[in-house]
All heavy atoms as an XYZ file, in Angstrom:
668
protein
N       2.106      8.977    -21.881
C       1.447     10.054    -21.237
C      -0.029      9.678    -21.044
O      -0.659      9.136    -21.952
C       1.567     11.333    -22.039
C       0.903     12.463    -21.440
S       1.770     13.695    -20.627
C       2.762     14.697    -20.982
N      -0.572     10.033    -19.904
C      -1.943      9.761    -19.624
C      -2.812     10.918    -19.943
O      -2.422     12.110    -19.850
C      -2.128      9.453    -18.106
C      -1.473      8.160    -17.723
C      -0.144      8.090    -17.281
C      -2.169      6.952    -17.840
C       0.425      6.954    -16.913
C      -1.590      5.754    -17.461
C      -0.302      5.733    -17.028
O       0.321      4.575    -16.686
N      -4.087     10.704    -20.338
C      -4.985     11.779    -20.696
C      -5.274     12.736    -19.499
O      -5.357     13.916    -19.695
C      -6.282     11.118    -21.139
C      -6.047      9.665    -21.068
C      -4.669      9.376    -20.550
N      -5.402     12.182    -18.333
C      -5.670     13.013    -17.139
C      -4.460     13.031    -16.227
O      -4.376     12.309    -15.272
C      -6.840     12.452    -16.374
C      -8.172     12.590    -17.137
O      -8.360     13.597    -17.813
O      -9.023     11.665    -17.030
N      -3.448     13.912    -16.611
C      -2.286     14.010    -15.795
C      -2.544     14.368    -14.320
O      -1.818     13.960    -13.454
C      -1.292     15.030    -16.375
C      -0.609     14.494    -17.614
O      -0.555     13.245    -17.781
O      -0.092     15.295    -18.418
N      -3.669     15.098    -14.044
C      -3.982     15.452    -12.708
C      -4.251     14.194    -11.847
O      -3.937     14.179    -10.690
C      -5.232     16.341    -12.687
C      -4.923     17.803    -12.795
C      -6.136     18.626    -12.622
O      -6.968     18.338    -11.753
O      -6.304     19.592    -13.379
N      -4.831     13.233    -12.473
C      -5.129     11.965    -11.742
C      -3.908     11.090    -11.565
O      -3.976     10.047    -10.930
C      -6.223     11.147    -12.481
C      -7.556     11.914    -12.553
O      -7.794     12.814    -11.688
O      -8.309     11.624    -13.469
N      -2.757     11.495    -12.135
C      -1.581     10.686    -12.057
C      -0.541     11.217    -11.083
O       0.609     10.798    -11.101
C      -0.996     10.588    -13.465
C      -1.931      9.943    -14.488
C      -2.426      8.579    -14.027
O      -1.694      7.766    -13.584
N      -3.742      8.330    -14.157
N      -0.898     12.175    -10.237
C       0.029     12.697     -9.278
C       0.145     11.750     -8.103
O      -0.796     11.035     -7.786
C      -0.354     14.089     -8.806
O      -1.682     14.024     -8.242
C      -0.339     15.107     -9.957
N       1.271     11.659     -7.447
C       1.435     10.794     -6.314
C       0.368     11.142     -5.221
O      -0.009     12.336     -5.016
C       2.858     11.049     -5.825
C       3.556     11.491     -7.035
C       2.587     12.317     -7.849
N      -0.064     10.110     -4.552
C      -1.088     10.231     -3.555
C      -0.601      9.834     -2.177
O       0.041      8.793     -2.036
C      -2.313      9.274     -3.927
C      -3.416      9.326     -2.916
C      -2.822      9.541     -5.320
N      -0.797     10.701     -1.185
C      -0.357     10.370      0.187
C      -1.248      9.152      0.684
O      -2.437      9.110      0.493
C      -0.608     11.592      0.977
C      -1.514     12.430      0.206
C      -1.414     12.013     -1.233
N      -0.548      8.273      1.420
C      -1.245      7.139      2.008
C      -0.963      7.189      3.484
O       0.187      7.015      3.924
C      -0.719      5.785      1.424
C      -1.390      4.605      2.080
C      -0.903      5.758     -0.087
N      -1.961      7.433      4.302
C      -1.730      7.485      5.727
C      -1.219      6.150      6.236
O      -1.809      5.077      5.891
C      -3.163      7.793      6.299
C      -3.892      8.383      5.192
C      -3.359      7.773      3.974
N      -0.138      6.111      7.036
C       0.399      4.867      7.458
C      -0.540      4.128      8.358
O      -0.482      2.883      8.429
C       1.750      5.119      8.225
C       1.629      5.745      9.539
N       1.385      7.116      9.708
C       1.633      5.241     10.808
C       1.316      7.372     10.986
N       1.488      6.249     11.708
N      -1.481      4.815      8.935
C      -2.494      4.183      9.801
C      -3.518      3.357      8.983
O      -4.298      2.582      9.559
C      -3.225      5.252     10.657
O      -3.778      6.231      9.805
C      -2.228      5.901     11.640
N      -3.561      3.598      7.665
C      -4.531      2.882      6.832
C      -3.987      1.543      6.320
O      -4.707      0.795      5.722
C      -4.875      3.727      5.592
C      -5.568      5.057      6.006
C      -6.928      4.838      6.660
O      -7.736      3.986      6.129
O      -7.187      5.509      7.670
N      -2.683      1.267      6.587
C      -2.103      0.033      6.195
C      -2.146     -1.000      7.282
O      -2.099     -0.626      8.472
C      -0.613      0.245      5.774
C      -0.367      1.200      4.562
C       1.148      1.379      4.369
C      -1.041      0.742      3.343
N      -2.224     -2.264      6.865
C      -2.098     -3.302      7.903
C      -0.706     -3.287      8.463
O       0.211     -2.726      7.815
C      -2.405     -4.681      7.284
O      -1.335     -5.053      6.402
N      -0.546     -3.900      9.648
C       0.788     -3.922     10.259
C       1.822     -4.581      9.349
O       2.940     -4.132      9.190
C       0.721     -4.629     11.624
N       1.374     -5.667      8.668
C       2.257     -6.388      7.788
C       2.619     -5.569      6.569
O       3.811     -5.499      6.163
C       1.593     -7.685      7.313
C       2.454     -8.535      6.437
C       1.746     -9.853      6.045
O       0.890    -10.350      6.820
O       2.043    -10.361      4.963
N       1.675     -4.882      5.976
C       1.932     -4.020      4.828
C       2.877     -2.848      5.200
O       3.790     -2.551      4.483
C       0.655     -3.473      4.188
N       2.571     -2.207      6.328
C       3.394     -1.118      6.787
C       4.860     -1.577      7.021
O       5.788     -0.908      6.622
C       2.844     -0.510      8.065
C       3.574      0.693      8.670
C       3.699      1.841      7.684
C       2.902      1.137      9.967
N       4.995     -2.700      7.662
C       6.357     -3.239      7.868
C       7.038     -3.460      6.566
O       8.264     -3.120      6.462
C       6.276     -4.532      8.695
C       7.582     -5.123      9.019
C       7.421     -6.386      9.876
N       8.716     -7.037     10.115
C       9.364     -6.864     11.272
N       8.915     -6.070     12.199
N      10.529     -7.474     11.422
N       6.376     -4.022      5.556
C       6.939     -4.221      4.271
C       7.380     -2.979      3.587
O       8.448     -2.912      2.986
N       6.555     -1.963      3.598
C       6.830     -0.680      2.998
C       8.119     -0.048      3.666
O       9.005      0.412      2.980
C       5.631      0.289      3.050
C       6.061      1.700      2.637
C       4.509     -0.195      2.161
N       8.041     -0.048      4.980
C       9.213      0.554      5.699
C      10.534     -0.238      5.445
O      11.553      0.330      5.177
C       8.900      0.608      7.219
C       7.821      1.623      7.496
C      10.157      0.981      8.025
C       7.305      1.684      8.924
N      10.422     -1.558      5.503
C      11.586     -2.407      5.249
C      12.156     -2.180      3.862
O      13.346     -2.041      3.687
C      11.269     -3.844      5.516
C      12.511     -4.707      5.505
C      12.248     -6.127      6.003
O      11.726     -6.251      7.113
O      12.558     -7.051      5.255
N      11.282     -2.183      2.875
C      11.746     -1.942      1.510
C      12.431     -0.571      1.388
O      13.448     -0.454      0.718
C      10.533     -1.966      0.518
N      11.884      0.420      2.063
C      12.464      1.771      1.998
C      13.856      1.770      2.634
O      14.833      2.270      2.098
C      11.578      2.804      2.745
C      12.152      4.140      2.897
C      12.256      5.018      1.854
C      12.624      4.534      4.164
C      12.840      6.266      2.047
C      13.221      5.736      4.308
C      13.282      6.636      3.276
N      13.935      1.181      3.852
C      15.241      1.151      4.564
C      16.293      0.421      3.801
O      17.439      0.845      3.645
C      15.027      0.560      5.976
C      16.347      0.259      6.626
C      14.192      1.495      6.855
N      15.920     -0.729      3.244
C      16.891     -1.546      2.464
C      17.305     -0.855      1.193
O      18.424     -0.954      0.723
C      16.310     -2.898      2.188
C      16.104     -3.762      3.412
C      15.415     -5.095      3.049
C      17.452     -4.061      4.097
N      16.380     -0.116      0.538
C      16.656      0.528     -0.721
C      17.473      1.831     -0.539
O      18.350      2.104     -1.356
C      15.344      0.811     -1.428
C      15.451      1.505     -2.768
C      14.105      1.774     -3.392
N      13.338      2.736     -2.688
C      12.182      2.538     -2.081
N      11.648      1.370     -2.128
N      11.593      3.508     -1.497
N      17.113      2.589      0.493
C      17.693      3.942      0.599
C      19.143      3.951      1.103
O      19.837      4.890      0.811
C      16.831      4.782      1.541
C      15.469      5.089      0.933
C      15.554      5.811     -0.420
O      16.280      6.781     -0.508
O      14.862      5.371     -1.329
N      19.589      2.938      1.877
C      20.917      3.024      2.417
C      21.093      4.266      3.275
O      22.071      4.973      3.190
N      20.112      4.589      4.052
C      20.059      5.799      4.826
C      21.303      5.920      5.711
O      21.705      4.967      6.357
C      18.778      5.862      5.681
O      17.670      5.677      4.781
C      18.645      7.189      6.384
N      21.860      7.131      5.824
C      22.989      7.397      6.713
C      22.500      7.749      8.080
O      21.702      8.640      8.276
C      23.813      8.596      6.111
C      24.959      8.991      6.961
C      26.021      7.914      7.148
O      26.405      7.265      6.185
O      26.482      7.736      8.275
N      22.978      7.026      9.062
C      22.530      7.221     10.447
C      23.648      7.793     11.322
O      23.511      7.739     12.554
C      22.018      5.901     11.046
C      20.656      5.555     10.508
C      20.477      4.825      9.360
C      19.472      5.977     11.130
C      19.258      4.468      8.822
C      18.214      5.637     10.670
C      18.113      4.925      9.534
O      16.886      4.580      8.986
N      24.753      8.209     10.727
C      25.835      8.799     11.553
C      26.913      7.760     11.847
O      27.093      6.803     11.112
N      27.609      7.981     12.934
C      28.756      7.091     13.274
C      28.344      5.717     13.731
O      29.096      4.777     13.514
C      29.553      7.782     14.369
C      30.239      9.071     13.983
C      31.012      9.678     15.113
O      31.396      8.987     16.056
O      31.249     10.940     15.016
N      27.221      5.620     14.364
C      26.756      4.331     14.909
C      26.030      3.522     13.863
O      25.230      4.059     13.129
C      25.836      4.562     16.119
C      25.371      3.317     16.763
C      24.518      3.586     18.006
N      23.960      2.326     18.404
C      22.685      2.092     18.499
N      21.822      3.079     18.264
N      22.200      0.923     18.913
N      26.277      2.253     13.812
C      25.510      1.333     12.963
C      24.231      0.953     13.653
O      24.238      0.702     14.871
C      26.330      0.081     12.649
C      27.498      0.324     11.749
C      27.043      0.705     10.314
O      26.072      0.129      9.801
O      27.676      1.614      9.739
N      23.160      0.915     12.932
C      21.833      0.490     13.463
C      21.411     -0.803     12.878
O      21.691     -1.048     11.709
C      20.778      1.597     13.253
C      21.007      2.828     14.016
C      21.752      3.856     13.543
C      20.391      2.949     15.308
C      21.933      5.023     14.269
C      20.552      4.078     16.038
C      21.364      5.113     15.525
N      20.675     -1.610     13.618
C      20.135     -2.850     13.067
C      18.974     -2.505     12.214
O      18.402     -1.392     12.245
C      19.640     -3.746     14.245
O      18.479     -3.121     14.881
C      20.717     -4.090     15.293
N      18.517     -3.438     11.408
C      17.372     -3.284     10.563
C      16.121     -2.879     11.376
O      15.428     -2.028     11.002
C      17.117     -4.541      9.762
C      15.928     -4.506      8.767
C      16.025     -3.376      7.787
C      15.740     -5.857      8.104
N      15.972     -3.568     12.515
C      14.812     -3.273     13.384
C      14.879     -1.812     13.899
O      13.830     -1.120     13.940
C      14.753     -4.256     14.497
C      13.492     -4.111     15.392
C      12.182     -4.274     14.598
O      12.148     -5.181     13.676
O      11.235     -3.552     14.834
N      16.070     -1.340     14.283
C      16.205      0.049     14.751
C      15.884      0.989     13.608
O      15.242      2.022     13.879
C      17.618      0.243     15.290
C      17.895     -0.433     16.609
C      19.357     -0.388     17.008
O      20.247     -0.495     16.117
O      19.629     -0.180     18.212
N      16.344      0.699     12.443
C      16.086      1.566     11.275
C      14.560      1.632     10.986
O      14.010      2.690     10.755
C      16.821      1.129     10.036
C      18.313      1.328     10.124
C      19.046      0.779      8.924
C      20.534      0.866      9.039
N      21.186      0.299      7.899
N      13.884      0.463     11.065
C      12.457      0.422     10.841
C      11.736      1.272     11.905
O      10.821      2.023     11.610
C      11.941     -1.052     10.921
C      12.168     -1.822      9.649
C      11.361     -3.064      9.653
N      11.788     -4.028     10.693
C      12.380     -5.164     10.429
N      12.656     -5.532      9.196
N      12.764     -5.940     11.396
N      12.204      1.149     13.164
C      11.601      1.921     14.243
C      11.815      3.419     14.033
O      10.864      4.242     14.216
C      12.211      1.529     15.547
O      11.892      0.136     15.774
C      11.645      2.328     16.771
N      12.986      3.824     13.539
C      13.221      5.287     13.252
C      12.222      5.774     12.199
O      11.669      6.879     12.354
C      14.654      5.486     12.746
C      15.670      5.289     13.836
N      17.024      5.399     13.560
C      15.585      5.004     15.114
C      17.730      5.177     14.603
N      16.860      4.958     15.601
N      12.035      5.023     11.123
C      11.155      5.431     10.043
C       9.704      5.480     10.546
O       8.968      6.422     10.249
C      11.360      4.557      8.809
C      10.309      4.942      7.753
C      12.709      4.701      8.171
N       9.319      4.441     11.338
C       7.940      4.467     11.812
C       7.749      5.673     12.715
O       6.668      6.339     12.628
C       7.687      3.139     12.611
C       6.291      3.068     13.240
C       5.177      3.174     12.209
C       6.194      1.748     14.027
N       8.696      6.022     13.534
C       8.582      7.161     14.459
C       8.415      8.434     13.570
O       7.659      9.350     13.916
C       9.765      7.266     15.387
C       9.728      6.217     16.441
O       8.686      5.646     16.774
N      10.906      5.926     17.003
N       9.150      8.541     12.461
C       9.018      9.671     11.636
C       7.673      9.784     10.965
O       7.067     10.874     10.849
C      10.109      9.664     10.494
C      11.484      9.931     11.030
C      12.572      9.818      9.972
O      12.485      8.899      9.101
N      13.538     10.660      9.958
N       7.133      8.659     10.604
C       5.767      8.595     10.049
C       4.753      9.031     11.068
O       3.834      9.831     10.816
C       5.411      7.218      9.552
C       6.132      6.740      8.290
C       5.938      5.242      8.072
C       5.700      7.540      7.058
N       4.977      8.538     12.299
C       3.998      8.876     13.379
C       4.042     10.350     13.783
O       3.052     10.924     14.192
C       4.220      8.016     14.599
C       3.816      6.562     14.386
C       4.161      5.619     15.458
O       5.027      5.950     16.314
O       3.619      4.474     15.478
N       5.235     10.943     13.669
C       5.394     12.367     14.016
C       5.055     13.283     12.848
O       5.053     14.527     12.967
C       6.831     12.663     14.468
C       7.202     12.077     15.826
C       8.540     12.579     16.270
N       9.615     12.312     15.310
C      10.517     11.319     15.392
N      10.485     10.451     16.402
N      11.459     11.161     14.493
N       4.738     12.724     11.674
C       4.444     13.516     10.525
C       5.643     14.111      9.801
O       5.515     15.039      9.006
N       6.827     13.583     10.123
C       8.060     14.076      9.479
C       8.300     13.319      8.148
O       9.146     13.766      7.404
C       9.242     13.831     10.443
C       9.095     14.661     11.685
C      10.102     14.320     12.787
O      10.744     13.265     12.643
O      10.208     15.023     13.764
N       7.612     12.241      7.936
C       7.739     11.495      6.672
C       6.320     11.017      6.337
O       5.470     10.962      7.158
C       8.645     10.281      6.885
N       6.174     10.669      5.058
C       4.839     10.257      4.564
C       4.993      9.177      3.498
O       5.928      9.280      2.689
C       4.125     11.502      4.008
C       2.724     11.247      3.642
C       2.042     12.542      3.283
O       2.645     13.524      2.743
N       0.729     12.660      3.585
N       4.069      8.281      3.496
C       4.071      7.253      2.429
C       3.334      7.856      1.216
O       2.233      8.437      1.397
C       3.334      5.986      2.953
C       4.142      5.384      4.137
C       3.255      4.953      1.820
C       3.395      4.243      4.809
N       3.915      7.706      0.015
C       3.320      8.213     -1.157
C       3.160      7.059     -2.197
O       4.064      6.266     -2.349
C       4.151      9.305     -1.796
C       4.332     10.503     -0.895
S       2.865     11.404     -0.556
C       2.540     12.188     -2.111
N       1.996      6.985     -2.829
C       1.755      5.977     -3.900
C       1.760      6.784     -5.209
O       1.116      7.802     -5.384
C       0.374      5.328     -3.716
C      -0.006      4.496     -4.897
C       0.629      3.272     -5.111
C      -0.976      4.897     -5.787
C       0.311      2.501     -6.208
C      -1.285      4.144     -6.921
C      -0.646      2.959     -7.080
N       2.623      6.275     -6.142
C       2.729      6.836     -7.460
C       1.886      6.031     -8.430
O       2.261      4.854     -8.762
C       4.166      6.899     -7.897
C       4.343      7.620     -9.203
O       3.339      7.739     -9.973
O       5.474      8.013     -9.491
N       0.735      6.505     -8.915
C      -0.099      5.720     -9.820
C       0.505      5.462    -11.183
O       0.155      4.536    -11.844
C      -1.374      6.527     -9.925
C      -1.004      7.931     -9.560
C       0.174      7.805     -8.605
N       1.444      6.307    -11.559
C       2.094      6.092    -12.881
C       3.054      4.859    -12.854
O       2.955      4.036    -13.770
C       2.961      7.342    -13.310
C       3.736      7.067    -14.559
C       2.018      8.533    -13.446
N       3.792      4.708    -11.758
C       4.661      3.544    -11.689
C       4.110      2.461    -10.786
O       4.741      1.385    -10.657
C       6.029      4.016    -11.079
O       5.804      4.529     -9.783
C       6.695      5.063    -11.956
N       2.936      2.685    -10.191
C       2.338      1.729     -9.243
C       3.310      1.376     -8.128
O       3.449      0.214     -7.745
C       1.860      0.478     -9.971
O       0.793      0.805    -10.832
N       4.081      2.373     -7.678
C       5.070      2.131     -6.637
C       4.753      2.984     -5.370
O       3.974      3.976     -5.472
C       6.475      2.425     -7.126
O       6.564      3.789     -7.433
N       5.341      2.572     -4.299
C       5.185      3.219     -3.038
C       6.518      3.744     -2.549
O       7.527      2.989     -2.706
C       4.501      2.305     -1.972
C       4.419      2.983     -0.647
C       3.160      1.890     -2.424
N       6.591      4.933     -1.999
C       7.835      5.421     -1.438
C       7.584      6.206     -0.127
O       6.397      6.511      0.107
C       8.545      6.359     -2.441
C      10.014      6.542     -2.156
O      10.559      5.883     -1.287
O      10.624      7.330     -2.871
N       8.595      6.430      0.620
C       8.450      7.228      1.829
C       9.268      8.480      1.584
O      10.441      8.404      1.172
C       8.956      6.491      3.087
C       8.096      5.235      3.316
C       8.956      7.398      4.303
C       8.551      4.357      4.477
N       8.668      9.645      1.838
C       9.293     10.918      1.574
C       9.304     11.760      2.872
O       8.397     11.661      3.649
C       8.650     11.706      0.414
C       8.782     10.939     -0.873
C       7.178     12.042      0.738
N      10.316     12.570      3.033
C      10.400     13.484      4.153
C       9.372     14.629      3.866
O       9.436     15.175      2.802
C      11.832     14.012      4.300
C      11.903     15.107      5.357
C      12.777     12.930      4.645
N       8.581     14.952      4.902
C       7.639     16.024      4.732
C       8.144     17.309      5.294
O       7.647     18.402      4.986
C       6.260     15.680      5.398
O       6.519     15.320      6.754
C       5.623     14.510      4.653
N       9.101     17.232      6.256
C       9.756     18.421      6.752
C      11.080     18.013      7.329
O      11.272     16.884      7.753
C       8.927     19.142      7.815
C       8.703     18.372      9.075
C       7.778     19.252     10.001
N       7.452     18.495     11.221
C       8.154     18.486     12.309
N       9.201     19.254     12.406
N       7.763     17.799     13.328
N      12.022     18.914      7.294
C      13.362     18.677      7.731
C      13.391     18.526      9.250
O      12.768     19.295      9.954
C      14.310     19.726      7.306
C      14.467     19.887      5.855
C      15.430     18.920      5.282
C      15.680     19.192      3.810
N      16.005     18.114      3.074
N      14.149     17.568      9.758
C      14.294     17.433     11.201
C      15.043     18.628     11.730
O      16.020     19.076     11.123
C      15.089     16.164     11.527
C      14.445     14.850     11.081
C      15.374     13.691     11.374
C      13.116     14.634     11.800
N      14.518     19.238     12.800
C      15.221     20.327     13.437
C      15.054     21.658     12.739
O      15.643     22.650     13.161
N      14.267     21.698     11.676
C      14.071     22.993     10.981
C      12.986     23.770     11.658
O      12.122     23.232     12.283
C      13.678     22.763      9.544
O      12.424     22.233      9.387
N      13.037     25.050     11.436
C      12.052     25.952     12.033
C      11.239     26.505     10.903
O      11.749     27.235     10.050
C      12.653     27.034     12.838
C      13.344     26.511     14.041
C      13.925     27.618     14.853
N      14.524     26.979     16.086
C      15.431     27.536     16.826
N      15.867     28.801     16.505
N      15.875     26.975     17.846
N       9.942     26.152     10.836
C       9.126     26.684      9.750
C       8.396     27.962     10.114
O       8.022     28.170     11.178
C       8.044     25.603      9.438
O       8.709     24.375      9.086
C-alpha cells in the first residue's frame, strides 16, 4: 500500500500526447490482449487497430495509465449507441 493512495489512481493519457509509434503499440497490445468480439465478420489486426483508434478519436475510449502497476490500458468511456 502506498502512503498517498490519491496519487495512485489511474491517470487518463490523451492519445494525442503519444507518438505515432507509441500509440500504435498501445492499441496493438490492447487488441491482441483483449480478444475483442467484432461480430460475425473476422477483422484483420489493422482493421481492429483502426476501430480502436476511431473510438479514441471520438472519445468513446480512453488510454489510462495505472501508476501502481505501471501499466497502460484502454477503457470504454461510454457505451456505443447509448443515450446519456
